[in-house]
C-alpha positions in Angstrom: -125.6 -5.5 -47.8 -122.7 -7.5 -46.4 -121.2 -10.2 -48.6 -120.5 -13.3 -46.5 -118.6 -16.5 -47.3 -119.3 -19.6 -45.1 -116.9 -22.5 -45.3 -118.1 -25.8 -44.0 -121.5 -24.7 -44.9 -123.0 -28.2 -45.4 -122.1 -29.2 -41.9 -124.0 -28.7 -38.6 -122.6 -25.3 -37.5 -122.0 -23.9 -41.0 -125.5 -24.6 -42.3 -127.0 -23.0 -39.1 -124.9 -19.9 -39.8 -126.1 -19.8 -43.3 -129.7 -19.9 -42.1 -129.2 -17.2 -39.6 -127.5 -14.9 -42.2 -130.4 -15.4 -44.6 -132.9 -14.6 -41.8 -131.0 -11.3 -41.4 -131.3 -10.5 -45.1 -127.6 -11.1 -45.8 -126.1 -12.1 -49.0 -124.4 -15.5 -48.6 -121.9 -17.4 -50.6 -120.8 -21.0 -49.6 -117.7 -22.9 -50.4 -118.4 -26.6 -50.9 -116.6 -29.5 -52.4 -117.8 -31.5 -55.4 -118.2 -34.5 -53.1 -120.1 -32.6 -50.3 -123.5 -33.8 -49.0 -125.4 -30.6 -49.7 -128.8 -31.6 -48.2 -128.5 -29.0 -45.4 -128.4 -26.1 -47.9 -130.1 -27.5 -51.1 -133.2 -25.3 -50.6 -131.5 -22.2 -49.4 -130.9 -19.0 -51.5 -127.1 -19.0 -51.6 -124.4 -18.7 -54.1 -122.4 -21.9 -54.4 -118.7 -22.1 -55.3 -116.6 -25.2 -55.4 -113.2 -25.6 -53.9 -111.2 -26.7 -50.8 -109.8 -24.8 -47.9 -106.4 -26.4 -48.6 -106.4 -25.0 -52.1 -105.2 -21.4 -52.2 -106.5 -20.7 -55.7 -110.1 -21.9 -55.0 -110.0 -19.9 -51.7 -108.9 -16.8 -53.6 -111.8 -17.2 -56.1 -114.3 -17.8 -53.3 -113.2 -14.7 -51.3 -113.6 -12.2 -54.2 -115.8 -9.4 -53.0 -116.3 -11.0 -49.6 -116.4 -8.8 -46.4 -117.0 -11.4 -43.7 -115.6 -14.9 -43.7 -117.2 -17.5 -41.4 -114.6 -20.2 -41.2 -116.2 -23.4 -39.9 -114.7 -26.0 -42.2 -112.8 -28.7 -40.2 -112.0 -32.3 -39.8 -114.1 -33.3 -36.8 -113.3 -36.9 -35.7 -111.6 -38.0 -32.5 -110.2 -41.1 -34.4 -109.0 -41.5 -37.9 -106.9 -44.2 -39.5 -104.6 -41.6 -41.3 -103.3 -39.4 -38.5 -102.1 -36.8 -41.1 -105.6 -35.8 -42.2 -106.6 -33.7 -39.2 -103.4 -31.7 -39.5 -103.8 -31.3 -43.3 -107.3 -29.9 -42.9 -107.3 -28.2 -39.5 -103.8 -26.7 -39.6 -102.7 -26.5 -43.2 -106.2 -25.6 -44.3 -106.2 -22.7 -41.8 -102.9 -21.4 -43.0 -103.9 -21.5 -46.7 -107.3 -20.0 -46.1 -106.2 -17.2 -43.8 -103.4 -16.3 -46.2 -106.1 -16.0 -48.9 -108.3 -13.9 -46.7 -105.5 -11.6 -45.8 -104.6 -11.1 -49.5 -108.3 -10.6 -50.3 -108.7 -7.8 -47.7 -111.5 -9.5 -45.8 -112.9 -7.1 -43.2 -113.7 -9.7 -40.5 -113.0 -13.5 -40.1 -114.9 -15.5 -37.5 -112.8 -18.5 -37.0 -114.5 -21.6 -35.4 -112.3 -23.4 -33.0 -113.4 -25.6 -30.1 -113.5 -25.5 -26.3 -111.0 -28.5 -26.5 -108.3 -26.0 -27.2 -108.7 -24.7 -23.7 -107.9 -28.1 -22.2 -109.5 -29.8 -19.3 -108.7 -28.6 -15.8 -111.1 -30.4 -13.5 -114.4 -29.6 -11.8 -112.8 -27.3 -9.3 -111.4 -25.1 -12.1 -113.9 -24.7 -15.0 -112.2 -23.5 -18.2 -112.6 -20.0 -19.6 -111.0 -18.1 -22.4 -107.7 -17.9 -20.5 -107.4 -21.6 -19.9 -104.3 -23.3 -21.5 -104.3 -26.4 -23.7 -103.2 -29.5 -21.9 -104.4 -32.4 -24.1 -101.0 -33.3 -25.6 -100.8 -36.7 -24.0 -104.4 -37.7 -25.0 -103.4 -38.6 -28.6 -106.6 -36.9 -29.6 -105.5 -35.6 -33.0 -108.7 -33.6 -33.5 -108.1 -31.5 -30.3 -104.3 -31.2 -31.0 -104.8 -30.2 -34.6 -107.5 -27.6 -33.7 -105.2 -26.1 -31.1 -102.4 -25.9 -33.6 -104.8 -24.4 -36.2 -105.9 -21.8 -33.7 -102.2 -20.8 -33.2 -101.8 -20.4 -36.9 -104.9 -18.2 -37.1 -103.5 -16.0 -34.3 -100.3 -15.5 -36.4 -102.4 -13.9 -39.1 -103.9 -11.4 -36.6 -100.4 -10.1 -36.1 -100.2 -9.7 -39.9 -103.3 -7.5 -39.9 -106.1 -10.0 -40.6 -109.1 -9.1 -38.4 -109.9 -12.5 -36.8 -112.2 -13.3 -34.0 -112.0 -16.8 -32.6 -115.1 -18.7 -31.2 -114.8 -21.8 -29.2 -118.1 -23.8 -28.9 -118.5 -26.6 -26.4 -120.4 -29.8 -27.4 -122.7 -28.6 -30.2 -126.0 -30.4 -30.8 -129.1 -29.7 -32.8 -131.0 -30.3 -36.0 -129.4 -31.1 -39.3 -126.5 -33.2 -37.9 -126.8 -35.4 -40.9 -123.3 -36.9 -40.9 -123.6 -37.2 -37.9 -120.8 -35.5 -35.9 -119.2 -37.3 -32.9 -121.6 -35.4 -30.7 -124.5 -36.6 -32.7 -123.2 -40.2 -32.8 -123.1 -40.2 -29.0 -126.7 -39.1 -28.8 -127.7 -41.8 -31.2 -125.8 -44.4 -29.3 -127.5 -43.6 -26.0 -130.9 -43.3 -27.6 -130.6 -46.7 -29.3 -129.3 -48.3 -26.1 -126.0 -49.1 -27.8 -123.6 -47.4 -25.3 -122.6 -50.2 -22.9 -121.2 -47.8 -20.2 -119.5 -44.5 -19.5 -117.1 -42.8 -17.2 -118.5 -40.0 -15.0 -117.4 -36.5 -15.6 -118.7 -33.1 -16.7 -119.9 -31.7 -20.1 -121.3 -28.5 -21.5 -123.9 -28.7 -24.2 -124.9 -25.8 -26.5 -127.6 -25.7 -29.2 -126.3 -25.1 -32.8 -128.7 -22.2 -33.5 -127.3 -20.4 -30.4 -123.8 -21.0 -31.7 -124.8 -19.6 -35.2 -126.3 -16.5 -33.7 -123.2 -16.1 -31.5 -121.0 -16.3 -34.6 -122.9 -13.4 -36.2 -122.6 -11.4 -33.0 -118.9 -12.2 -32.9 -118.6 -10.8 -36.5 -120.2 -7.6 -35.4 -119.0 -7.1 -31.9 -116.0 -9.4 -31.3 -112.6 -8.0 -30.5 -109.9 -8.7 -33.0 -107.5 -11.5 -31.7 -109.7 -12.5 -28.8 -111.5 -15.8 -28.4 -115.0 -16.4 -27.1 -116.2 -19.6 -25.4 -119.7 -20.6 -26.5 -121.6 -22.8 -24.1 -124.8 -23.2 -22.2 -125.3 -25.5 -19.3 -122.7 -27.5 -17.3 -124.0 -31.0 -16.7 -122.7 -34.3 -15.4 -122.4 -37.0 -18.0 -125.0 -38.9 -16.1 -127.5 -36.0 -16.3 -126.9 -35.6 -20.0 -127.4 -39.3 -20.7 -130.5 -39.4 -18.6 -131.9 -36.5 -20.5 -131.3 -38.3 -23.8 -132.6 -41.6 -22.5 -135.8 -39.9 -21.1 -136.5 -38.4 -24.5 -135.8 -41.6 -26.3 -137.8 -43.7 -23.8 -134.8 -46.1 -23.1 -132.8 -47.1 -20.1 -129.7 -44.9 -19.5 -126.3 -46.6 -19.8 -124.6 -47.9 -16.7 -121.6 -46.4 -15.0 -118.3 -48.1 -15.8 -114.8 -47.5 -14.6 -111.9 -47.0 -17.0 -109.9 -49.3 -14.8 -112.2 -52.2 -15.8 -112.1 -51.5 -19.5 -109.7 -53.5 -21.7 
């Protein structure tokens, strides 16, 4: 029986991975903080350990006896008052945790990144795993910090840590209790609170599909490679209409960025 550690286990993706592993009869340990909202895992048969991905000692303790690490912990917010926080968690947390995993002799790490690290290249050139990051001028510290974190993870591959990187698109699904920025957008549309939007394209994927993909990545993913997890490419209008139809509300109106203050 494989011993698995899931970081970020109380979140949307992490808790879905935990559920999929339990379905497979796997032994699961979760790393959580004392302040974590544990509703997503309270009734699950898991071993709980307390710590922080930025703390090497707590990571070392959590990784004892672990064969597979599912690393989903991250700071997911496109705006934050303290700009240092995304980098402390998404970059420094990666460095600390991967160093601990290397020392612990973990046999496989599935590192959760994001499709944002592949940049945006327009409708005529949909991004794939070879696409290069180009969000430097956006001042989106989430995307930038995740890209830098991915670079740090790849450095540990060169040191012998067997890491597979997965890059989900916009993840939605049950148990988004925080909610994530993706969940907040759905709620804003469903409540009729989004005054307008700018047309573009999105790709949406269900969290349970992402979780199953993570497990497949652990079993079949090639070390050092990254895998884009997505489902359907949609226009923003189509996505918002889908949400609005389900919620029984009028979809938001199209607005131009040029008209916004």
